[in-house]
C-alpha positions as CSV (number, residue, x, y, z in Angstrom):
1,M,5.0,-38.3,27.2
2,A,1.9,-36.3,26.1
3,D,2.2,-33.5,23.6
4,M,2.6,-30.1,25.0
5,S,-0.5,-28.1,25.3
6,P,-1.2,-25.9,22.2
7,M,-1.0,-22.9,24.5
8,F,2.7,-23.5,24.9
9,R,3.5,-24.3,21.3
10,R,5.3,-21.7,19.2
11,K,3.0,-20.0,16.7
12,A,3.8,-20.4,13.0
13,P,5.1,-17.2,11.4
14,Q,2.0,-16.9,9.2
15,D,-0.2,-17.1,12.4
16,R,1.5,-14.1,13.9
17,L,0.5,-10.5,13.2
18,V,2.5,-7.3,13.6
19,T,0.5,-4.0,13.6
20,L,2.1,-0.6,13.2
21,I,0.0,2.2,14.6
22,R,1.2,5.4,12.9
23,K,0.3,8.8,11.7
24,P,1.1,10.7,8.5
25,G,4.3,12.7,8.3
26,C,5.9,10.9,11.2
27,H,9.6,10.2,10.6
28,L,9.7,7.7,13.6
29,C,6.8,5.9,12.0
30,D,8.7,5.6,8.7
31,D,11.8,4.3,10.6
32,A,9.6,1.8,12.5
33,Q,8.0,0.6,9.2
34,Q,11.4,-0.1,7.7
35,V,12.3,-2.3,10.6
36,I,9.0,-4.1,10.6
37,E,9.2,-4.7,6.8
38,K,12.7,-6.2,7.2
39,V,11.9,-8.4,10.2
40,C,8.5,-9.6,9.0
41,G,9.9,-10.1,5.5
42,D,12.7,-12.2,6.8
43,L,10.4,-14.3,9.0
44,G,7.4,-14.5,6.8
45,V,5.2,-12.8,9.3
46,P,2.2,-10.7,8.0
47,W,2.0,-7.1,9.2
48,E,-0.5,-4.2,8.8
49,Q,-0.5,-0.5,9.6
50,K,-3.2,1.6,11.1
51,D,-3.5,5.4,10.9
52,I,-4.5,7.0,14.3
53,T,-5.9,10.0,12.4
54,Q,-8.5,7.5,10.9
55,D,-9.5,5.8,14.1
56,E,-10.7,7.7,17.2
57,A,-10.2,4.8,19.6
58,L,-6.6,4.3,18.5
59,H,-6.0,8.0,18.7
60,R,-7.3,8.2,22.2
61,E,-5.2,5.2,23.4
62,Y,-1.9,5.8,21.6
63,W,-1.6,9.5,20.5
64,E,1.4,10.2,22.8
65,Q,3.2,7.0,21.9
66,V,3.2,6.9,18.1
67,P,4.5,4.9,16.5
68,V,3.3,1.9,18.4
69,V,4.0,-1.7,17.5
70,L,1.6,-4.5,18.5
71,V,2.5,-8.2,18.2
72,D,-0.6,-10.4,18.0
73,G,-2.7,-7.5,19.4
74,A,-0.5,-6.8,22.4
75,Q,1.7,-3.7,22.7
76,H,5.3,-4.6,22.0
77,T,7.0,-1.2,21.9
78,F,6.5,2.4,21.0
79,W,8.6,5.3,19.5
80,R,11.6,3.2,18.4
81,V,11.6,-0.4,17.2
82,D,14.6,-2.5,18.0
83,E,15.1,-5.1,15.2
84,E,16.5,-7.8,17.4
85,R,13.9,-7.4,20.1
86,L,11.1,-7.7,17.5
87,R,12.7,-10.7,15.9
88,K,12.9,-12.4,19.3
89,A,9.3,-11.6,20.1
90,L,8.2,-13.2,16.8
91,T,10.3,-16.4,17.0
92,R,9.6,-17.6,20.5
């Protein structure tokens, strides 16, 4: 039987990327960051944060939804981050 197509293979944790789009002084953003730090730390997944006040395109797209979490560049969730849902998204 031939190997599965690379498209269907699970990505290695270090090949994933979680992005937190946030703004200063946002308590929901702080809560989201705690969940992301825990899940990404447990799984070895890199993560980054972007400030909508420093990026006009992000501000236009997400200002009503902050915090927004992207997984591999695609929107995963906004406002509240569910730890188990994020963990599942990163391990499939």
